[in-house]
Structures are given as C-alpha cells and as structure tokens.
C-alpha positions in Angstrom: 116.8 -49.9 2.6 113.5 -51.7 3.1 110.5 -49.7 2.0 107.6 -49.6 4.6 104.7 -51.8 3.7 101.6 -50.1 2.7 98.1 -51.4 3.3 96.9 -52.0 -0.2 93.4 -53.3 1.0 90.5 -51.0 0.1 88.8 -49.2 2.9 85.5 -50.7 4.1 82.6 -48.7 2.7 79.8 -47.6 5.1 76.6 -49.8 5.1 74.0 -48.8 2.6 70.7 -47.3 3.6 68.9 -50.6 3.0 71.1 -52.4 5.5 70.8 -49.7 8.1 67.0 -49.9 7.8 67.1 -53.7 8.1 69.2 -53.4 11.3 66.8 -50.9 12.7 63.8 -53.1 11.9 65.5 -56.1 13.4 66.3 -54.0 16.5 62.7 -53.0 16.8 61.2 -56.4 16.1 63.6 -58.4 18.3 61.9 -57.6 21.6 58.5 -58.4 20.1 59.9 -61.7 18.7 61.2 -62.5 22.2 57.8 -61.7 23.7 56.1 -63.9 21.1 58.5 -66.7 21.9 57.8 -66.4 25.6 54.1 -66.3 24.9 54.3 -69.5 22.8 56.4 -71.2 25.5 53.9 -70.2 28.2 51.1 -71.7 26.2 53.0 -74.9 25.4 53.5 -75.4 29.2 49.8 -74.4 29.9 50.7 -71.5 32.1 47.9 -69.2 33.3 44.3 -69.6 32.4 42.2 -70.0 29.2 39.7 -67.2 28.6 37.4 -69.2 26.2 33.8 -68.9 27.4 33.2 -72.7 27.2 35.2 -75.8 27.9 34.4 -79.5 27.6 32.4 -80.9 30.5 34.6 -83.3 32.5 31.8 -85.8 33.0 31.0 -86.1 29.3 33.1 -84.8 26.4 30.0 -84.5 24.2 28.9 -81.6 26.5 30.2 -78.1 27.0 30.1 -76.0 30.1 31.0 -72.4 31.1 34.7 -72.0 31.7 35.2 -71.0 35.4 38.2 -68.9 34.3 36.2 -67.0 31.6 35.5 -64.1 33.9 39.1 -63.6 35.1 40.1 -61.2 32.4 37.3 -58.8 33.5 38.8 -58.4 37.0 42.1 -56.7 37.9 42.6 -59.3 40.6 41.9 -62.6 38.8 41.6 -64.4 42.1 38.6 -62.2 43.0 36.7 -63.0 39.8 33.2 -64.3 40.3 32.2 -67.7 38.9 28.9 -68.5 37.3 26.7 -71.6 37.0 27.7 -75.1 35.9 25.1 -75.7 33.2 26.2 -78.0 30.4 24.8 -78.3 26.9 25.5 -80.5 23.9 28.3 -79.7 21.5 26.0 -80.7 18.7 22.5 -79.4 19.3 19.6 -81.8 18.8 16.9 -81.0 16.2 14.3 -81.1 19.0 16.1 -78.6 21.2 15.4 -74.9 21.8 18.7 -73.4 23.0 18.8 -70.1 24.9 21.8 -68.3 26.4 21.2 -65.9 29.3 23.6 -62.9 29.9 23.6 -60.5 32.8 24.5 -59.8 36.4 23.4 -61.0 39.9 19.6 -60.6 39.3 20.0 -62.6 36.1 21.8 -65.3 38.2 19.0 -65.5 40.7 20.6 -63.9 43.7 20.2 -64.7 46.6 18.5 -68.0 45.8 20.5 -69.0 42.7 19.7 -72.5 41.4 15.9 -72.8 40.9 15.3 -69.3 42.2 16.7 -67.9 39.0 14.2 -66.7 36.4 15.6 -69.0 33.7 14.9 -72.1 35.8 11.3 -70.9 36.2 11.1 -70.6 32.5 12.8 -74.0 32.0 10.2 -75.7 34.2 7.3 -74.0 32.5 8.5 -74.9 29.0 9.1 -78.5 30.0 5.6 -78.8 31.3 4.0 -77.0 28.4 6.0 -78.8 25.7 7.0 -82.2 27.3 7.9 -83.6 23.9 10.7 -81.0 23.4 14.1 -80.4 25.0 15.1 -76.9 26.2 18.7 -75.9 26.9 18.6 -72.6 28.8 22.2 -71.8 29.8 22.7 -69.0 32.3 26.1 -67.2 31.8 25.4 -64.4 34.3 27.9 -63.4 37.0 27.8 -61.3 40.1 29.7 -58.0 40.3 29.9 -57.5 36.5 28.3 -55.2 34.0 27.7 -54.6 30.3 31.4 -55.2 29.4 31.0 -58.9 30.4 27.7 -59.2 28.6 29.4 -57.7 25.4 32.4 -60.0 25.7 30.3 -63.1 26.2 28.0 -62.2 23.4 30.8 -62.3 20.9 31.4 -66.0 21.8 27.8 -67.4 22.3 27.0 -66.6 18.6 29.2 -69.6 17.7 27.2 -72.1 19.7 23.9 -72.2 17.7 21.6 -70.2 20.0 17.9 -70.0 19.0 17.7 -66.9 21.2 19.6 -64.8 23.8 18.2 -63.2 26.9 19.8 -60.1 28.5 19.1 -58.5 31.8 21.8 -56.0 32.7 22.3 -52.3 33.8 22.1 -52.1 37.6 25.9 -52.7 37.9 27.0 -50.2 35.3 28.7 -47.9 37.8 30.1 -50.3 40.4 30.4 -53.6 38.6 33.9 -54.5 37.5 35.2 -52.0 34.9 32.5 -49.6 35.8 33.2 -45.9 35.8 32.9 -45.6 39.6 34.3 -49.1 40.5 37.4 -49.9 42.4 38.2 -52.2 39.5 38.0 -49.6 36.7 40.6 -49.1 34.0 40.6 -45.4 33.0 37.6 -43.8 31.4 37.9 -44.8 27.8 36.2 -47.8 26.3 39.1 -48.2 23.9 41.5 -48.5 26.8 39.2 -51.0 28.5 38.7 -53.1 25.4 42.4 -53.1 24.7 43.2 -54.2 28.2 40.7 -57.0 28.0 42.5 -58.3 24.8 45.9 -58.0 26.5 44.6 -60.0 29.5 44.1 -63.0 27.2 47.9 -63.1 26.8 49.8 -65.5 29.1 52.6 -62.9 29.5 50.1 -60.3 30.9 48.6 -62.9 33.2 52.0 -63.7 34.5 52.9 -60.0 35.0 49.5 -59.6 36.8 50.2 -62.5 39.1 53.7 -61.2 39.9 52.2 -57.8 40.7 49.7 -59.3 43.1 52.4 -61.3 44.9 54.7 -58.2 45.2 52.1 -55.7 46.2 49.6 -57.8 48.0 45.9 -58.3 47.3 43.8 -55.6 45.9 41.0 -53.8 47.8 38.6 -56.4 46.5 39.9 -59.0 48.8 40.1 -56.9 51.9 37.4 -56.7 54.5 33.7 -55.9 54.0 31.1 -57.2 51.6 31.9 -57.4 47.9 29.2 -54.8 47.4 31.2 -52.3 49.5 34.6 -53.3 48.1 33.5 -52.6 44.5 32.5 -49.0 45.3 35.1 -46.3 44.6 32.8 -43.3 44.4 29.8 -43.2 46.7 28.5 -39.9 45.4 27.6 -39.5 41.7 25.1 -36.6 41.2 22.5 -37.0 38.6 23.7 -35.6 35.3 27.3 -35.2 36.5 30.2 -36.0 34.2 30.7 -39.4 35.9 27.0 -40.1 35.6 27.0 -39.3 31.9 30.1 -41.6 31.4 28.2 -44.5 33.0 25.2 -44.1 30.8 27.3 -43.6 27.7 29.3 -46.7 28.5 26.1 -48.7 28.9 24.7 -47.4 25.6 27.9 -48.1 23.7 28.3 -51.6 25.1 24.7 -52.5 24.6 24.8 -51.2 21.0 27.9 -53.2 20.2 26.3 -56.3 21.8 23.2 -56.0 19.7 25.3 -55.4 16.6 26.9 -58.8 17.1 23.5 -60.6 17.3 22.2 -58.7 14.4 25.1 -59.7 12.2 24.4 -63.4 13.0 20.6 -63.1 12.7 20.1 -64.3 16.3 17.0 -62.9 18.1 18.0 -61.2 21.4 15.6 -60.2 24.1 16.7 -57.4 26.3 14.7 -56.7 29.5 13.9 -53.4 31.1 15.2 -53.1 34.7 13.3 -53.4 37.9 14.1 -52.0 41.3 12.5 -51.2 44.7 11.1 -47.7 44.3 8.4 -47.5 46.9 10.1 -49.1 49.9 13.7 -48.1 49.7 14.9 -44.7 50.9 17.7 -43.2 48.7 21.1 -44.1 50.0 22.6 -40.6 49.3 20.9 -37.2 49.1 23.0 -34.2 48.2 22.8 -30.9 50.1 20.8 -28.3 48.2 22.4 -25.0 47.5 20.3 -22.4 49.4 21.5 -19.6 47.2 20.3 -21.2 44.0 17.2 -22.6 45.6 16.2 -20.3 48.5 13.6 -21.7 50.9 14.0 -25.4 50.0 16.1 -26.4 53.0 13.7 -24.7 55.4 10.6 -26.3 54.0 12.3 -29.7 53.8 13.3 -29.3 57.5 9.8 -28.4 58.4 8.5 -31.4 56.6 10.9 -33.8 58.4 9.8 -32.2 61.7 6.2 -32.7 60.8 6.8 -36.4 59.9 8.5 -37.0 63.2 5.4 -35.5 64.9 3.2 -37.7 62.7 1.5 -34.6 61.2 1.3 -36.0 57.8 -0.9 -33.4 56.2 1.5 -30.6 57.3 4.5 -32.6 56.1 2.8 -33.2 52.7 2.2 -29.4 52.4 5.8 -28.6 53.1 7.1 -31.3 50.8 5.0 -30.0 47.9 6.3 -26.5 48.6 9.9 -27.7 48.7 9.3 -29.6 45.4 8.1 -26.4 43.7 11.4 -24.8 44.6 13.7 -27.7 43.7 12.7 -31.2 42.6 16.1 -32.8 42.4 16.6 -33.8 46.1 16.4 -37.6 46.4 15.0 -37.9 50.0 12.5 -35.1 49.5 11.2 -36.9 46.4 11.0 -40.1 48.3 8.9 -38.7 51.2 6.8 -36.8 48.7 6.1 -40.1 47.0 5.3 -41.8 50.3 2.7 -39.2 51.2 1.2 -38.9 47.7 0.8 -42.6 47.7 -0.9 -42.5 51.2 -3.3 -39.8 50.0 -4.2 -41.7 46.8 -2.3 -39.6 44.3 -0.7 -42.7 42.7 0.6 -41.1 39.5 2.3 -38.3 41.5 3.7 -40.9 43.9 5.1 -43.0 41.0 6.8 -40.0 39.5 8.3 -38.9 42.8 9.6 -42.5 43.6 11.2 -42.7 40.2 12.9 -39.3 40.7 14.1 -40.3 44.1 15.7 -43.4 42.6 17.3 -41.3 39.8 18.7 -38.7 42.2 20.1 -41.2 44.6 23.9 -40.5 44.6 24.9 -44.1 45.5 24.1 -45.8 42.2 23.2 -49.3 43.1 19.9 -48.9 41.2 20.0 -48.1 37.5 18.4 -44.7 36.7 15.4 -44.7 34.4 17.6 -43.5 31.6 19.0 -47.0 31.4 15.5 -48.3 30.5 15.2 -45.6 27.9 18.6 -46.6 26.4 17.4 -50.3 26.3 14.2 -49.4 24.4 15.9 -47.0 22.0 18.9 -49.3 21.3 16.6 -52.3 20.6 14.6 -50.2 18.1 17.8 -49.7 16.1 18.4 -53.4 15.7 16.1 -55.6 13.7 16.9 -58.8 15.7 16.5 -57.2 19.2 13.2 -57.2 21.2 12.3 -55.3 24.4 11.1 -57.5 27.3 9.3 -55.0 29.5 9.8 -56.6 32.8 9.3 -53.3 34.6 5.7 -53.2 33.2 5.1 -56.7 34.4 6.2 -55.8 37.9 4.2 -52.6 38.0 1.0 -54.5 36.9 1.6 -56.9 39.7 2.3 -54.2 42.3 -0.2 -52.2 44.4 -1.2 -49.1 42.3 1.6 -49.7 39.8 4.5 -48.9 42.1 7.1 -51.7 42.7 8.2 -52.2 46.3 9.2 -54.9 48.8 6.2 -57.1 47.9 8.3 -58.2 44.9 11.8 -56.9 45.7 14.0 -58.2 48.6 16.2 -55.1 49.0 17.2 -52.7 46.2 17.1 -54.7 42.9 16.9 -58.4 43.6 13.3 -59.9 43.2 11.8 -62.4 45.7 10.6 -65.7 44.4 7.3 -64.3 43.2 9.3 -61.6 41.4 11.6 -64.1 39.7 8.5 -65.9 38.6 7.2 -62.7 37.0 10.5 -62.0 35.4 10.3 -65.5 33.8 6.8 -64.7 32.6 8.0 -61.5 30.9 10.5 -63.5 28.8 8.0 -66.3 28.2 5.5 -64.0 26.8 8.2 -62.4 24.6 9.1 -65.8 23.2 5.4 -66.3 22.3 5.0 -62.9 20.8 8.0 -63.4 18.5 6.8 -67.0 17.6 9.8 -68.9 19.0 7.2 -71.1 20.8 3.7 -71.9 19.7 1.4 -72.7 22.6 -1.9 -74.5 22.9 -4.0 -72.6 25.4 -5.4 -75.9 26.7 -2.0 -77.5 27.4 -0.1 -74.3 28.4 1.0 -73.9 32.0 -0.2 -70.4 33.1 1.9 -68.1 35.2 -0.6 -68.5 38.0 -0.1 -72.3 37.9 3.7 -71.7 37.7 3.7 -69.6 40.8 1.8 -72.3 42.6 3.8 -75.4 41.6 7.4 -74.2 40.8 9.6 -76.7 42.6 11.7 -74.6 45.1 12.4 -76.3 48.4 11.9 -74.6 51.7 15.7 -74.8 52.2 16.4 -72.9 49.1 13.8 -70.3 49.9 15.0 -69.8 53.5 18.6 -69.8 52.6 17.9 -66.9 50.2 16.2 -65.0 53.0 19.0 -65.6 55.4 21.5 -64.2 52.9 19.4 -61.1 52.5 19.1 -60.7 56.2 22.9 -60.7 56.5 23.2 -58.2 53.6 20.7 -55.9 55.3 22.9 -55.8 58.4 25.8 -54.3 56.4 26.5 -51.1 54.5 24.6 -49.5 52.8 21.3 -50.9 54.0 21.5 -50.4 57.7 19.5 -47.2 57.6 17.7 -47.7 54.3 15.8 -50.9 54.9 14.0 -52.5 57.8 15.7 -55.7 58.8 13.5 -58.8 59.3 14.1 -61.2 62.1 15.4 -64.6 61.4 14.3 -67.7 63.4 15.9 -71.1 63.2 13.7 -73.9 64.7 12.8 -76.6 62.2 15.0 -79.0 60.4 14.6 -77.1 57.1 15.6 -73.8 58.8 18.7 -75.3 60.4 19.7 -76.8 57.0 19.0 -73.5 55.2 21.1 -71.6 57.7 24.0 -74.0 57.1 23.6 -73.6 53.3 23.5 -69.8 53.6 26.7 -69.8 55.7 28.4 -72.2 53.3 28.7 -74.9 55.9 27.1 -77.5 53.6 27.0 -77.7 49.8 23.8 -77.3 47.8 23.9 -80.9 46.6 24.5 -82.2 50.1 21.7 -80.1 51.5 19.2 -81.5 49.0 20.4 -85.1 49.6 19.8 -84.6 53.3 16.4 -83.0 52.7 15.3 -85.9 50.4 16.2 -88.5 53.0 14.4 -86.5 55.7 11.2 -86.2 53.6 11.2 -89.9 52.7 11.5 -90.8 56.3 8.5 -88.7 57.0 6.7 -90.2 54.0 6.2 -86.7 52.8 6.2 -87.7 49.1 5.1 -84.3 47.8 8.0 -82.5 49.5 10.4 -85.3 48.3 9.1 -84.9 44.8 9.9 -81.1 45.0 13.5 -82.1 45.9 13.8 -84.4 42.9 12.3 -81.8 40.5 14.8 -79.3 41.9 17.7 -81.7 41.1 16.2 -82.5 37.6 16.4 -78.8 36.8 19.9 -78.5 38.1 21.2 -81.7 36.3 19.0 -81.8 33.2 21.0 -84.6 31.5 20.6 -87.1 34.4 17.7 -89.4 33.7 17.7 -90.8 37.3 16.3 -87.5 38.8 13.5 -87.4 36.2 12.6 -91.0 36.9 12.5 -90.4 40.7 10.4 -87.3 40.2 8.0 -89.3 37.9 7.7 -92.2 40.5 6.9 -89.7 43.3 4.4 -87.9 41.1 2.7 -91.3 40.7 2.7 -91.8 44.5 0.7 -88.6 45.0 -1.5 -89.2 41.9 -0.2 -86.3 39.8 -0.2 -88.2 36.6 0.4 -85.3 34.3 3.7 -84.6 36.0 4.5 -88.3 36.0 4.1 -88.2 32.2 6.3 -85.2 31.8 9.1 -86.7 33.9 9.0 -90.1 32.4 9.2 -88.6 28.9 12.3 -86.6 29.9 13.8 -89.7 31.5 13.0 -91.9 28.5 14.6 -89.4 26.0 17.8 -89.4 28.0 18.0 -93.1 28.8 15.3 -95.2 27.1 14.4 -98.5 28.8 11.5 -101.0 28.4 10.4 -100.2 32.0 10.1 -96.5 31.3 8.3 -97.2 28.0 5.8 -99.4 29.9 5.1 -96.6 32.4 4.6 -94.2 29.6 2.1 -96.2 27.5 0.1 -97.1 30.7 -0.1 -93.5 31.7 -1.1 -92.4 28.2 -3.8 -95.0 28.1 -5.1 -94.1 31.5 -5.5 -90.5 30.2 -7.3 -91.7 27.1 -4.4 -90.8 24.8 -3.8 -94.1 22.8 -2.1 -92.4 19.8 0.6 -91.1 22.2 0.8 -94.5 23.8 1.5 -96.4 20.6 5.2 -95.3 20.1 6.1 -96.5 23.6 4.1 -99.7 23.1 6.2 -100.3 19.9 9.4 -99.7 21.9 8.4 -102.1 24.6 7.3 -104.8 22.1 10.6 -104.4 20.3 12.8 -104.6 23.4 10.8 -106.8 25.8 11.0 -110.6 26.1 7.3 -110.7 26.9 6.3 -109.0 23.7 3.5 -111.4 23.0 1.6 -110.2 26.0 1.8 -106.6 24.7 0.6 -107.3 21.1 -3.1 -107.4 22.1 -2.7 -104.1 24.0 -1.4 -102.5 20.8 -4.2 -104.0 18.8 -6.8 -102.5 21.2 -5.0 -99.1 21.2 -5.0 -98.9 17.4 -8.7 -99.9 17.4 -9.5 -97.1 19.8 -7.6 -94.6 17.8 -9.7 -95.5 14.7 -12.9 -95.4 16.7 -12.0 -92.0 18.2 -11.4 -90.6 14.7 -14.8 -91.6 13.6 -16.5 -90.6 16.9 -15.1 -87.0 16.6 -17.3 -86.6 13.5 -20.3 -88.4 15.1 -20.2 -87.3 18.8 -23.7 -88.6 19.6 -23.0 -92.2 18.4 -23.5 -94.2 21.6 -22.5 -97.4 19.8 -19.0 -96.1 19.1 -18.6 -95.0 22.7 -19.6 -98.4 23.8 -17.0 -100.0 21.6 -14.3 -97.7 23.0 -15.4 -98.4 26.6 -15.3 -102.2 26.0 -11.8 -102.0 24.4 -10.5 -100.1 27.4 -12.2 -102.6 29.7 -10.4 -105.5 27.9 -7.1 -103.7 28.5 -8.0 -103.5 32.2 -7.9 -99.7 32.0 -10.5 -98.8 34.6 -10.0 -95.0 34.4 -10.6 -94.7 30.7 -13.5 -97.2 30.9 -15.3 -95.1 33.5 -14.6 -92.0 31.5 -16.5 -93.4 28.5 -19.3 -94.9 30.6 -19.9 -91.4 31.9 -20.0 -90.1 28.3 -22.5 -92.7 27.3 -24.8 -92.0 30.3 -24.9 -88.3 29.3 -26.5 -89.4 26.0 -28.4 -92.5 27.2 -28.8 -92.8 31.0 -30.3 -96.3 30.7 -27.9 -97.8 28.1 -27.8 -101.5 28.8 -24.3 -102.1 27.5 -22.9 -99.3 29.6 -24.8 -100.5 32.7 -23.5 -104.0 32.2 -19.9 -102.7 31.9 -20.4 -100.6 35.0 -21.5 -103.7 36.9 -18.5 -105.6 35.8 -16.3 -102.8 37.1 -18.1 -102.9 40.4 -17.2 -106.6 40.8 -13.5 -106.1 40.1 
C-alpha cells in the first residue's frame, strides 16, 4: 500500500517588520516618484512656461529682459496675467553703470501713458543729462492688477542681478490686485497658503492641471465682460477696521517686511515710496449707512446738509455737516463734503483731515488707506537698508494748500504727467540724500527744467488722456468724477486715438509722427520723438545720434553733446568723435575734447590734419590752468583767444575777446582779432 506523500517543504514565514515597512514606504513614495517623472518629462519637452523673472533678450544674448511669463503664476487664469515692459540690461554690468530695479503696480508702470510717462523714464532722462558721462539702467518690473505679493516675489530674484538700488511704489492694489483679500483672484486668507500655491504653480504638472481646468470649465471671471478694474473686485464693501480691512493691511505689512528682509540680507539699498491719491477732487465710491440707534441725529443732520448743498446754501450746509461730524465722524461722504466746505472757507488743516478720513472710510478700496503709509514708514525704520521716499509730501507741497487733487492726479491714484515728474523728483532727491549720486549744482538738471523739457510727444500725452476718458465712462467712476470731453481734430489727436484704441503700435505711431514732423520741418518736435525712442531703446546708438543731430539743428548744443556721448559709448565711430571734440571746443572745454581728438587721430586716415588741433587744445588747457590762478592776466586771455582763432573756433574766440574787453576795453590784440572775425 502506497503511503500518501507528505509536503516536507517548510511553511513560508511571514515577512519581517522591516520588509513590511519597506513595502509601505515604497507604496507611499511610488506616486510621488511618478509625479517627479512626469514633471521631469514635461520639462524635457518644454511644456508650460518658465517662471524665471528674466530671460535672454532675443536680439542680443548679452542682454537680459523681463520674462513675459513671469507674472503668470500670480494669476489663477494664466492667460489673463498682465505683462510688463520690455527693458533690457546687460548680463554683466559695466563699471560705469548705475543699475536700479523698479517694483510696483500700475502707477509704477506709468499708467495711462506708459513708456516715457512713467516716473522711472523721467528719472532716466534727468540722470542722463546731469551725468552724461555715466550709464544708467533703470529697469521697470511693475505690472498692472498686482500687489505686494508680486513685489515680494520679484524682489527675491532681482537681488541676484547686481542692483545698486531698488525702488518700490506699491499699496493701492492690496485689496483688489491679484491674490488680494477682496480680489476675484484670491486664494484663501492665509499667506502660507498663498505662498505655497505660488511655489506649486512653478511646477509643470500644476500648470498642466490649471490649463486643463480652464479648458473644461471655461474662462474665469477675469476674462468676462467689463473693465479689468471691475473684474478684479469680489467685495465692493469693506468697512474701515473690519476683519477684511485688517487682513488687507496685515498682508501688506507682512509682505513688505519680508521684501525688505531680502534686500537687507543682501545689503542692497531699497527706496519705498509713500502712496499718493486724489483726496480733494474724488468723492468716495461707497459710504455706509449710519446706525441711527448708535448715532442718533446724524442721518437727519446729514440730510439737511445735502439739501442745503442742493440749494447752494453753503454756510447752512457747513453748519449741519459740522454737527453731523460731532455725532459720528466715520461716514465717508459726510467727511468729503465737510472737507470741501472747510477748504472753501479757508480752514485747510480741517479740510485736509476730512479729505483723508473720507478716503479711509471709502468702502470701495481702490485707494490705499493712510495706514498703508504708516506701515511703509514703520517697516522701513526696522530695516537698515530701507529708506522712505515721501512722495506724498512732494505732492502736497506742489498742491494748493497742501491737499492733493486733480491738478496732479488723473482719477483716483494715477498721476498726470506733472505728477509723474514730481514722483521722479522724490526718488531723485532720495538718491542724492543717500549719496548714490553726487551732483554738481551748476550741471544738475533741476526739477523745473525737467518738467519743461522732458521728451513726451503730444501723441503719448493725448493717448493717456483718451484712455482715462474711457475709464471715467465706466464703473466705478460714472458718478465720482467729472468726465472731460475729447476732441479729435489734428493729426496728433487722430494718431493718439488710434494708439489709445490699440489700432496702431507705439513704435509705428512714433515712426509716423517722426516722418510727419520732418515733412513740416519741425525739428524740435522731431527731436522729441527721437529722444522718446532713445529712452525706450537705450542700447540703440542710432536714436541717440539722430537726437544729437536734431539738437544741433535747433542749436541746443548741450543736448547734442549728451546724445553724441551716449551714441559714441554704444557704437564709437570717427564721425561721432569729430562731432564731440568740435562741440566741446565750441563750449570752451578742451580737456573734454582731447580724448575724442585722440580717438579720431587714431582711427582717421586724415590724422595729420587733426594733430595741430590737438596741439592747440593741449596748449589752451595749460593756459587755462595758469589763468585760473591769475584771472586778470590779459596776455594769457589773448593767447587763448588766438589759439581758438587758429582752430577756426569762432564761438570760443568771441568768448575770450569778451573777457578781455571787460578787463581792457581798448586792448589792441583783441581789437585786431575782432576785426579778423568780422572779415570772415
């Protein structure tokens, strides 16, 4: 009988605790490994967009420019993200260059003018003319519809690009800018959540998921009808001191504090401006109903005041408003009217306080409350490398009785051209105060000169006004601001309207304008166009050279020198060197002329003809050195005058003949030289 076979193999033992743990770890990590693999593959195939702040400039790999995709991670709908300026700068900064980055919102970007309307271009122009021997890179990284989150994010990258200083103007968009606490594009209420989401949006997987969501569920509210201003607003009523109000100010303070920490760690000076808004000439957008139980009598007195205003009984209205104010001083519209009447009756301090309170109590928070300026001042005090630029004080000094209104502000927060000039002056003076620039009072372009000569074309100026007119027709300005009429009659007006309506590009508009002015032989206006283009394209020597030639046509030799210097530094040629040494000699600056004479001699086939000019120039430099110590020496003055005459430099010769006659009106040598000039 066959015995049944038995299984003599040992039973499998259960896995040990180590193996179980390993399987669990693998099980947990496997999905993450898969996600990492997908992320790597997406990057290999260049899916999505890069979030780096700067990319190489396509026209010149030695230059960097702001990445047009850098703002996308700050917007839930990446396709609705705003794009900033195209302002390039060198990967390797020249020793002779002062580099400044500018961070902020629409005011910082120069809305509605943009281009040379922006305050940083006013500053660029002033610095170029005050320090023609230096180069200035002022790179504006501001965007519309953003707030301090973008400023903070960009700050963490600009520190790696050798800034000599950073400018910040931000705060008005803290509630309704993207990621703001009352914005349609907000992400919860926690800064931790927002910052985490910003990091995640740098991942290609998250970008892909976002794109898929947009395709499945359609565009966000940001791309639907209405102005961007309206689309960004989720909450039109934020009472002063409310929980949401507090969150907005706390967000602003925390983001600004973190931003300034970054610059302090890198020992980079940062200049933060106080905020400016229209206080005198903008009624509050939203005034909240006053509780008659808590504040009995307010509503009646306010109603009486409004009735008196309608009847043009201003003294009675003022009396009722003051009574209403004594009962409750937190009603925005009441404070505004109180400010208007106090201003009318000459009580300017009371008016200023009332206007400020009206702004603070306005429930629609398109203007930063005064607390934002307090935060700016306090936070800067806590950082050794931070400096307050008190633009608000500059505007108040330039405003009638110290209250800023529509003489400097176009609507609620955006300055007009004079206002942008003042804003640039505030930053300019801050640079001087902190010794980043050392000026010579005799060579410095004053703010008064700047306001007169800043090259902004009629087309740019008008296009800005047309944009504002369109804005005033829409929410929330219909009732708050008087709308100016727009006329379109001249060629500039027609071109400006096309530019405002995006029917022509800015470059094409300037090209057309330049041709138009040349045809009219209006060389001054043509020069303004070329100066405008030189500021827009600071590395293009051709625009500087054309601006220099046109300056010569209208006998503005100082400007010709500035522009020829800039053109020569970018693309040196013998012809430019010749223009420069001739202009310097005309202005009796032989020491400045000699380096350009040397260049022309070294690079010109007709160098022999230039050697005597250099000899005379060197002789004059020596004579001038002696003459400075012996100012009454007529013999020395005669020698200088004769040397200039032999160089055929009529302007300088006449200058020294004039000096001689002041000391000796009958000097024979000078009289003979004058006679020779008369026969030429």
